[in-house]
Structures are given as structure tokens and as C-alpha cells.
LOZARO-754961 format. One record per residue (C-alpha): residue in three letters; x, z, y. Coordinates in pm, 1 decimal, padded with zeros to 6 digits. Layout:
% residues N
<node><rest>ALA</rest><xx>X</xx><zz>Z</zz><yy>Y</yy></node>
...
END
This chain:
% residues 149
<node><rest>MET</rest><xx>-02880.7</xx><zz>-03172.5</zz><yy>01311.7</yy></node>
<node><rest>HIS</rest><xx>-03047.4</xx><zz>-03140.4</zz><yy>00928.3</yy></node>
<node><rest>ARG</rest><xx>-03057.2</xx><zz>-02819.7</zz><yy>00713.5</yy></node>
<node><rest>LEU</rest><xx>-03123.1</xx><zz>-02835.2</zz><yy>00315.5</yy></node>
<node><rest>PRO</rest><xx>-03423.1</xx><zz>-02649.3</zz><yy>00255.9</yy></node>
<node><rest>ALA</rest><xx>-03276.3</xx><zz>-02317.2</zz><yy>00012.5</yy></node>
<node><rest>LEU</rest><xx>-03424.9</xx><zz>-02457.9</zz><yy>-00282.4</yy></node>
<node><rest>LEU</rest><xx>-03152.5</xx><zz>-02721.7</zz><yy>-00262.7</yy></node>
<node><rest>ALA</rest><xx>-02874.4</xx><zz>-02596.1</zz><yy>-00106.3</yy></node>
<node><rest>ALA</rest><xx>-02850.1</xx><zz>-02313.1</zz><yy>-00355.5</yy></node>
<node><rest>PRO</rest><xx>-02728.4</xx><zz>-02572.0</zz><yy>-00593.9</yy></node>
<node><rest>LEU</rest><xx>-02497.8</xx><zz>-02725.9</zz><yy>-00420.6</yy></node>
<node><rest>LEU</rest><xx>-02357.7</xx><zz>-02501.8</zz><yy>-00278.4</yy></node>
<node><rest>ALA</rest><xx>-02266.9</xx><zz>-02379.5</zz><yy>-00666.0</yy></node>
<node><rest>LEU</rest><xx>-02148.5</xx><zz>-02709.8</zz><yy>-00751.2</yy></node>
<node><rest>GLY</rest><xx>-01893.6</xx><zz>-02731.4</zz><yy>-00423.1</yy></node>
<node><rest>ALA</rest><xx>-01771.1</xx><zz>-02347.6</zz><yy>-00588.8</yy></node>
<node><rest>LEU</rest><xx>-01715.9</xx><zz>-02534.8</zz><yy>-00909.7</yy></node>
<node><rest>GLY</rest><xx>-01583.2</xx><zz>-02806.9</zz><yy>-00797.3</yy></node>
<node><rest>ALA</rest><xx>-01351.5</xx><zz>-02625.3</zz><yy>-00573.8</yy></node>
<node><rest>ALA</rest><xx>-01146.5</xx><zz>-02442.0</zz><yy>-00919.7</yy></node>
<node><rest>ALA</rest><xx>-00818.8</xx><zz>-02520.3</zz><yy>-01054.3</yy></node>
<node><rest>ALA</rest><xx>-00705.6</xx><zz>-02666.7</zz><yy>-01284.6</yy></node>
<node><rest>PRO</rest><xx>-00535.3</xx><zz>-02347.2</zz><yy>-01518.3</yy></node>
<node><rest>SER</rest><xx>-00155.1</xx><zz>-02446.3</zz><yy>-01464.0</yy></node>
<node><rest>ASP</rest><xx>00124.1</xx><zz>-02407.6</zz><yy>-01668.7</yy></node>
<node><rest>SER</rest><xx>00235.5</xx><zz>-02100.1</zz><yy>-01707.0</yy></node>
<node><rest>ASN</rest><xx>00369.5</xx><zz>-01793.6</zz><yy>-01939.2</yy></node>
<node><rest>LEU</rest><xx>00266.1</xx><zz>-01463.3</zz><yy>-01809.8</yy></node>
<node><rest>ARG</rest><xx>00350.6</xx><zz>-01171.1</zz><yy>-02050.0</yy></node>
<node><rest>VAL</rest><xx>00336.0</xx><zz>-00837.3</zz><yy>-02048.2</yy></node>
<node><rest>VAL</rest><xx>00681.7</xx><zz>-00596.2</zz><yy>-02039.2</yy></node>
<node><rest>ARG</rest><xx>00658.7</xx><zz>-00288.8</zz><yy>-02153.6</yy></node>
<node><rest>LEU</rest><xx>00672.6</xx><zz>-00002.7</zz><yy>-01903.6</yy></node>
<node><rest>ASP</rest><xx>00731.6</xx><zz>00351.6</zz><yy>-02093.5</yy></node>
<node><rest>PRO</rest><xx>00515.5</xx><zz>00566.1</zz><yy>-01816.9</yy></node>
<node><rest>ASP</rest><xx>00726.8</xx><zz>00950.3</zz><yy>-01765.6</yy></node>
<node><rest>PRO</rest><xx>00575.4</xx><zz>01177.8</zz><yy>-01980.8</yy></node>
<node><rest>VAL</rest><xx>00346.2</xx><zz>01432.2</zz><yy>-01873.6</yy></node>
<node><rest>ALA</rest><xx>00233.6</xx><zz>01782.9</zz><yy>-01857.6</yy></node>
<node><rest>PRO</rest><xx>-00079.0</xx><zz>01894.0</zz><yy>-02016.9</yy></node>
<node><rest>GLY</rest><xx>-00308.2</xx><zz>01873.6</zz><yy>-01725.5</yy></node>
<node><rest>GLY</rest><xx>-00136.6</xx><zz>01661.4</zz><yy>-01600.3</yy></node>
<node><rest>VAL</rest><xx>-00082.4</xx><zz>01339.8</zz><yy>-01454.4</yy></node>
<node><rest>THR</rest><xx>00207.3</xx><zz>01011.1</zz><yy>-01521.2</yy></node>
<node><rest>THR</rest><xx>00125.0</xx><zz>00669.7</zz><yy>-01377.8</yy></node>
<node><rest>VAL</rest><xx>00101.6</xx><zz>00382.4</zz><yy>-01593.7</yy></node>
<node><rest>HIS</rest><xx>00300.5</xx><zz>00062.4</zz><yy>-01476.9</yy></node>
<node><rest>ALA</rest><xx>00172.7</xx><zz>-00294.5</zz><yy>-01587.0</yy></node>
<node><rest>PHE</rest><xx>00443.9</xx><zz>-00526.5</zz><yy>-01534.2</yy></node>
<node><rest>VAL</rest><xx>00357.2</xx><zz>-00896.5</zz><yy>-01525.5</yy></node>
<node><rest>ALA</rest><xx>00635.6</xx><zz>-01162.0</zz><yy>-01518.5</yy></node>
<node><rest>ASN</rest><xx>00523.4</xx><zz>-01578.3</zz><yy>-01536.3</yy></node>
<node><rest>GLY</rest><xx>00826.8</xx><zz>-01728.0</zz><yy>-01714.8</yy></node>
<node><rest>GLY</rest><xx>00661.7</xx><zz>-02034.2</zz><yy>-01563.0</yy></node>
<node><rest>PRO</rest><xx>00737.4</xx><zz>-02328.5</zz><yy>-01528.4</yy></node>
<node><rest>GLN</rest><xx>00452.9</xx><zz>-02360.4</zz><yy>-01313.9</yy></node>
<node><rest>THR</rest><xx>00312.7</xx><zz>-02122.1</zz><yy>-01013.8</yy></node>
<node><rest>THR</rest><xx>-00100.6</xx><zz>-01923.8</zz><yy>-01177.3</yy></node>
<node><rest>GLY</rest><xx>-00282.2</xx><zz>-02187.0</zz><yy>-01044.2</yy></node>
<node><rest>SER</rest><xx>-00593.9</xx><zz>-01903.0</zz><yy>-01160.6</yy></node>
<node><rest>PRO</rest><xx>-00683.5</xx><zz>-01556.4</zz><yy>-01056.9</yy></node>
<node><rest>PHE</rest><xx>-00511.1</xx><zz>-01264.8</zz><yy>-01361.5</yy></node>
<node><rest>THR</rest><xx>-00639.4</xx><zz>-01029.0</zz><yy>-01482.6</yy></node>
<node><rest>VAL</rest><xx>-00428.1</xx><zz>-00700.2</zz><yy>-01642.2</yy></node>
<node><rest>VAL</rest><xx>-00600.0</xx><zz>-00456.6</zz><yy>-01832.9</yy></node>
<node><rest>VAL</rest><xx>-00463.7</xx><zz>-00064.0</zz><yy>-01962.3</yy></node>
<node><rest>GLU</rest><xx>-00586.0</xx><zz>00051.8</zz><yy>-02196.0</yy></node>
<node><rest>LEU</rest><xx>-00568.3</xx><zz>00477.5</zz><yy>-02263.4</yy></node>
<node><rest>PRO</rest><xx>-00592.8</xx><zz>00666.4</zz><yy>-02586.8</yy></node>
<node><rest>PRO</rest><xx>-00807.2</xx><zz>00977.3</zz><yy>-02665.8</yy></node>
<node><rest>GLY</rest><xx>-00655.5</xx><zz>01253.1</zz><yy>-02480.8</yy></node>
<node><rest>PHE</rest><xx>-00572.2</xx><zz>01058.2</zz><yy>-02188.6</yy></node>
<node><rest>ALA</rest><xx>-00817.7</xx><zz>00961.5</zz><yy>-01855.7</yy></node>
<node><rest>PRO</rest><xx>-00752.8</xx><zz>00712.6</zz><yy>-01535.8</yy></node>
<node><rest>GLU</rest><xx>-00771.9</xx><zz>00885.6</zz><yy>-01246.0</yy></node>
<node><rest>GLY</rest><xx>-00763.3</xx><zz>00640.0</zz><yy>-00932.6</yy></node>
<node><rest>PRO</rest><xx>-00677.1</xx><zz>00537.1</zz><yy>-00683.6</yy></node>
<node><rest>TYR</rest><xx>-00492.8</xx><zz>00227.2</zz><yy>-00843.8</yy></node>
<node><rest>PHE</rest><xx>-00275.8</xx><zz>-00026.3</zz><yy>-00685.4</yy></node>
<node><rest>PRO</rest><xx>-00431.3</xx><zz>-00280.5</zz><yy>-00601.9</yy></node>
<node><rest>SER</rest><xx>-00795.3</xx><zz>-00205.3</zz><yy>-00481.4</yy></node>
<node><rest>SER</rest><xx>-00865.4</xx><zz>-00462.1</zz><yy>-00745.0</yy></node>
<node><rest>CYS</rest><xx>-00901.0</xx><zz>-00273.2</zz><yy>-01006.3</yy></node>
<node><rest>THR</rest><xx>-01223.6</xx><zz>-00059.8</zz><yy>-01186.2</yy></node>
<node><rest>ALA</rest><xx>-01204.7</xx><zz>00153.9</zz><yy>-01455.6</yy></node>
<node><rest>ALA</rest><xx>-01463.6</xx><zz>00196.8</zz><yy>-01712.0</yy></node>
<node><rest>GLY</rest><xx>-01431.4</xx><zz>00509.2</zz><yy>-01962.1</yy></node>
<node><rest>ARG</rest><xx>-01047.6</xx><zz>00457.6</zz><yy>-02073.3</yy></node>
<node><rest>THR</rest><xx>-00992.5</xx><zz>00115.5</zz><yy>-01968.1</yy></node>
<node><rest>VAL</rest><xx>-00873.8</xx><zz>00016.2</zz><yy>-01628.4</yy></node>
<node><rest>SER</rest><xx>-00891.9</xx><zz>-00416.0</zz><yy>-01531.5</yy></node>
<node><rest>CYS</rest><xx>-00700.7</xx><zz>-00483.5</zz><yy>-01227.4</yy></node>
<node><rest>VAL</rest><xx>-00771.3</xx><zz>-00867.2</zz><yy>-01113.2</yy></node>
<node><rest>PHE</rest><xx>-00505.5</xx><zz>-01016.2</zz><yy>-00943.8</yy></node>
<node><rest>PRO</rest><xx>-00528.8</xx><zz>-01388.7</zz><yy>-00787.6</yy></node>
<node><rest>ALA</rest><xx>-00380.0</xx><zz>-01693.5</zz><yy>-00844.1</yy></node>
<node><rest>GLY</rest><xx>-00037.7</xx><zz>-01821.9</zz><yy>-00736.3</yy></node>
<node><rest>LEU</rest><xx>00183.5</xx><zz>-01624.9</zz><yy>-00912.4</yy></node>
<node><rest>PRO</rest><xx>00549.9</xx><zz>-01767.2</zz><yy>-00826.3</yy></node>
<node><rest>PRO</rest><xx>00813.3</xx><zz>-01871.8</zz><yy>-01150.6</yy></node>
<node><rest>LEU</rest><xx>01016.4</xx><zz>-01584.5</zz><yy>-01237.9</yy></node>
<node><rest>ARG</rest><xx>00803.5</xx><zz>-01346.0</zz><yy>-01056.5</yy></node>
<node><rest>SER</rest><xx>00574.7</xx><zz>-01060.4</zz><yy>-01139.8</yy></node>
<node><rest>ALA</rest><xx>00302.6</xx><zz>-00852.8</zz><yy>-01039.9</yy></node>
<node><rest>THR</rest><xx>00256.3</xx><zz>-00477.3</zz><yy>-01165.7</yy></node>
<node><rest>ALA</rest><xx>-00055.8</xx><zz>-00251.4</zz><yy>-01161.0</yy></node>
<node><rest>LEU</rest><xx>-00035.4</xx><zz>00117.3</zz><yy>-01072.9</yy></node>
<node><rest>VAL</rest><xx>-00319.3</xx><zz>00322.7</zz><yy>-01291.2</yy></node>
<node><rest>PRO</rest><xx>-00260.5</xx><zz>00711.5</zz><yy>-01249.4</yy></node>
<node><rest>VAL</rest><xx>-00274.4</xx><zz>00879.8</zz><yy>-01578.9</yy></node>
<node><rest>ARG</rest><xx>-00454.6</xx><zz>01237.8</zz><yy>-01610.8</yy></node>
<node><rest>ALA</rest><xx>-00337.5</xx><zz>01441.5</zz><yy>-01979.4</yy></node>
<node><rest>ASP</rest><xx>-00611.4</xx><zz>01640.6</zz><yy>-02070.2</yy></node>
<node><rest>ALA</rest><xx>-00520.3</xx><zz>02026.5</zz><yy>-02067.9</yy></node>
<node><rest>GLN</rest><xx>-00557.9</xx><zz>02095.6</zz><yy>-02427.4</yy></node>
<node><rest>LEU</rest><xx>-00244.0</xx><zz>01853.9</zz><yy>-02575.2</yy></node>
<node><rest>PRO</rest><xx>00023.1</xx><zz>01967.3</zz><yy>-02786.4</yy></node>
<node><rest>HIS</rest><xx>00337.9</xx><zz>01963.1</zz><yy>-02575.3</yy></node>
<node><rest>GLY</rest><xx>00517.1</xx><zz>01720.1</zz><yy>-02729.7</yy></node>
<node><rest>LEU</rest><xx>00238.3</xx><zz>01528.3</zz><yy>-02887.8</yy></node>
<node><rest>ARG</rest><xx>00338.1</xx><zz>01105.2</zz><yy>-02848.1</yy></node>
<node><rest>THR</rest><xx>00034.6</xx><zz>00829.2</zz><yy>-02815.3</yy></node>
<node><rest>ALA</rest><xx>00030.0</xx><zz>00512.5</zz><yy>-02736.2</yy></node>
<node><rest>GLY</rest><xx>-00228.7</xx><zz>00269.3</zz><yy>-02535.5</yy></node>
<node><rest>GLN</rest><xx>-00181.3</xx><zz>-00082.5</zz><yy>-02468.2</yy></node>
<node><rest>VAL</rest><xx>-00150.7</xx><zz>-00322.0</zz><yy>-02171.3</yy></node>
<node><rest>ARG</rest><xx>-00259.3</xx><zz>-00660.1</zz><yy>-02198.8</yy></node>
<node><rest>VAL</rest><xx>-00304.8</xx><zz>-00937.9</zz><yy>-01965.6</yy></node>
<node><rest>VAL</rest><xx>-00576.6</xx><zz>-01284.9</zz><yy>-01998.3</yy></node>
<node><rest>SER</rest><xx>-00534.4</xx><zz>-01546.4</zz><yy>-01799.5</yy></node>
<node><rest>ALA</rest><xx>-00692.1</xx><zz>-01917.2</zz><yy>-01849.5</yy></node>
<node><rest>ASP</rest><xx>-00309.0</xx><zz>-02029.8</zz><yy>-01759.9</yy></node>
<node><rest>ASP</rest><xx>-00128.8</xx><zz>-01857.4</zz><yy>-01961.3</yy></node>
<node><rest>ARG</rest><xx>-00009.0</xx><zz>-02104.5</zz><yy>-02262.0</yy></node>
<node><rest>VAL</rest><xx>00178.8</xx><zz>-01866.4</zz><yy>-02485.3</yy></node>
<node><rest>PRO</rest><xx>-00064.9</xx><zz>-01564.0</zz><yy>-02615.5</yy></node>
<node><rest>ALA</rest><xx>00190.8</xx><zz>-01374.9</zz><yy>-02864.3</yy></node>
<node><rest>ASN</rest><xx>00347.6</xx><zz>-01204.5</zz><yy>-02515.7</yy></node>
<node><rest>ASP</rest><xx>00031.5</xx><zz>-01092.1</zz><yy>-02352.2</yy></node>
<node><rest>ARG</rest><xx>-00001.3</xx><zz>-00713.3</zz><yy>-02448.1</yy></node>
<node><rest>THR</rest><xx>00197.1</xx><zz>-00439.3</zz><yy>-02514.7</yy></node>
<node><rest>ALA</rest><xx>00209.4</xx><zz>-00080.0</zz><yy>-02653.0</yy></node>
<node><rest>PHE</rest><xx>00367.6</xx><zz>00153.9</zz><yy>-02409.8</yy></node>
<node><rest>ALA</rest><xx>00392.4</xx><zz>00561.7</zz><yy>-02491.9</yy></node>
<node><rest>LEU</rest><xx>00228.0</xx><zz>00855.8</zz><yy>-02289.6</yy></node>
<node><rest>THR</rest><xx>00428.7</xx><zz>01182.2</zz><yy>-02446.8</yy></node>
<node><rest>VAL</rest><xx>00344.3</xx><zz>01522.8</zz><yy>-02326.5</yy></node>
<node><rest>ALA</rest><xx>00606.2</xx><zz>01706.8</zz><yy>-02220.9</yy></node>
END
């Protein structure tokens, strides 16, 4: 059995990985607005970042759901799915390829309200989806309301 020298093997592996990438599908990922339950100052509520595939094809590429929180609110794991990562007030969740038409995916992001926020405050965050497959960018983002009760 012949083995490739390490210097040659790495570029060939990289080329193989590029050749194996699927072509983007003809799908329409859209974000559906869901407002989280009201939250007390210092309390926790959950943002449901809901994305639907309007089709007509199953997604051929992974996609990322991004939750952006306003000042006074902080993400607090654990998140679902486990692929979610937080950076400041932004949480990004990667979903694999394969979401069929007329099906949905949801990221769950627990959010803590600052203890100093006033009762009755209503502010907005945003959910957006990023995908090479998406052909209708007009519905890739929507606001959601965070209410301090």
C-alpha cells in the first residue's frame, strides 16, 4: 500500500472536501415571528427562533439562525441545539442541511433580563436566518418583542 507524503495529502483532502460540498437547493427559508413570554426584572424567558422552509426543495446546505438581543438582555445557556454559540448579546445556531419543504427548525435561547429594567418596558430583538440556499431574502429576518412584566 502506498502512502502520500503528508505535504501532498493535506491539499488533496482539502480538494476532496470542496468537491463533496452540495450545491445550494431551491428553498425559501423564512423567519416566523414569535414573541417570548413576558419576563420579570432579573428573570429568564426563552426566545423561540422559528425558521420554516417554504420549499420547493429540501435545504442542501447548513443554515444559521441568529438571535440578536437588545441592551438590558443577555443570553443564558444552555441553548438548543447544542450547536449554538454566544458572543455578547448575539447567539448563532447552526443547523445541518436537510430541512424538508414545509418543515421548520427552532432554536431555543434562554434570555435573562437585567434586574434594573423597569416594569412595563417593551423593546425589540431580532431573529434572522443565513443560508446559501435561501432565494427570498425579504423574509430572512423579523423582530420580536421582549416585555418586562
